Structure formats: C-alpha cells, structure tokens
N, C-alpha and C positions, 0 to 999 in steps of 0.2 A: 414243661416240667421245671419245678423249682429246685435250684441247687442249694447246697448247704451254705455257700457264700451268700446267695441272694437272701436266704432265710436269716442269716446272722446280720446282714446289713439292714434288713427290714426290722429285726428285733432291736438293733442298736438305735435306729431312727425312732422307733416307737418308745423306747425307754428315754431317749433325749426329749421327746415331746412330753412324755409323762413328767419328767423332772421340771420342765418349764411350767406345766400346769400345776404341779405340786408347789413350786415357788410362788406362783400367783395366788393359789389358795392360801398359802401360809401368810402372805402379806395381808390379804383380806381378813383372815382370821385374827391376826395381830391387831388390826384396826378395830375389829369388833370386840376383842378382849379388852383393849385399853378403854373403850367407851362403855363397856357393860357394867351395870350396877346390880344385876340380879345374880344371886349366889348359885342358883340351879343352872342358869344359862352359862355362867362362867365355868362351872364344872363340866358341862357338856362341851363347851368350846375347848377347855383344857384337854379333855379326852380326844377330841378331834386333832388338836395340836400334837398330842403324843402319837396318834395314828399316822399323821403325816411324817413325823420324824422317823418312826419305825419303817415306813415305806421308803424314805430317803436312804436309810441304812441298808435296806434290802436291795435297792437299786445299786448302791455303792458296792455291795458284795457281788452282785451279778456282773457289774462292770469290771471288777478285779478278776473275776473268773474269765470273762470274755477277753480281757487284755492278754491273758496267758495262752489263748487259743491260737493256732496257726492260721490266722485269717489272711486272705489275699491282700486286703488293705487294712492294716491295724489302726489307721488314723481315726476311724470312727469310734473304735473301742477306747482309744486313748482320750478322745474328746469326751465321751460318756463318763469315763473315769474322772476326768477333771471336773466336769459339771456336777457329778454326784458327790465328789469329795468336798465341795464348797458347803460351808455351813449355811443353814437357812437364816435369812436376815432376822435380826432381833428387833 
C-alpha cells in the first residue's frame, strides 16, 4: 500500500528529474536557436522555448505548494523549490 508520504516523495523525485531534463532541453534549444537561420524554424524553436519556460514556472508553483505541506521530510520539497526557482540558462 502506498502512503501519502511515499507518493509525495515519488512526486518530488519525478519533478526534480523533470527539471533536470527541462534544463538539458533548454540548453540544446538555445544552441539550436543561436545557429538557426531559417525564420520558420526559429519561430518553432521560440514556441518550444516558451513551452519549457511555462513548464518551469508550473513546476515552481507546484514546489511552493509542496513546501507548505506537512511532509515527513520537507528537505526534498525544499530542494525542488530551489531547483525550480533557478532561471533557465541564457
């Protein structure tokens, strides 16, 4: 049986992994954007960059909510909040 604590810890871990993947995608996207000369492709890449930024803000909002919950070990939620609050590299 999964407890609420186990579920929240699993969710925090998943969101931390998603933030790491998001940052990696952002860095690759920035490299593609800087090298891109095609206007249509730049537009698509720009939309993808906006999507990644929106997801980062959504994870940040979730992290703030989780940090306010009475978790058994709030360190994971604090870590997620710290990671999500960092701006994406320029």
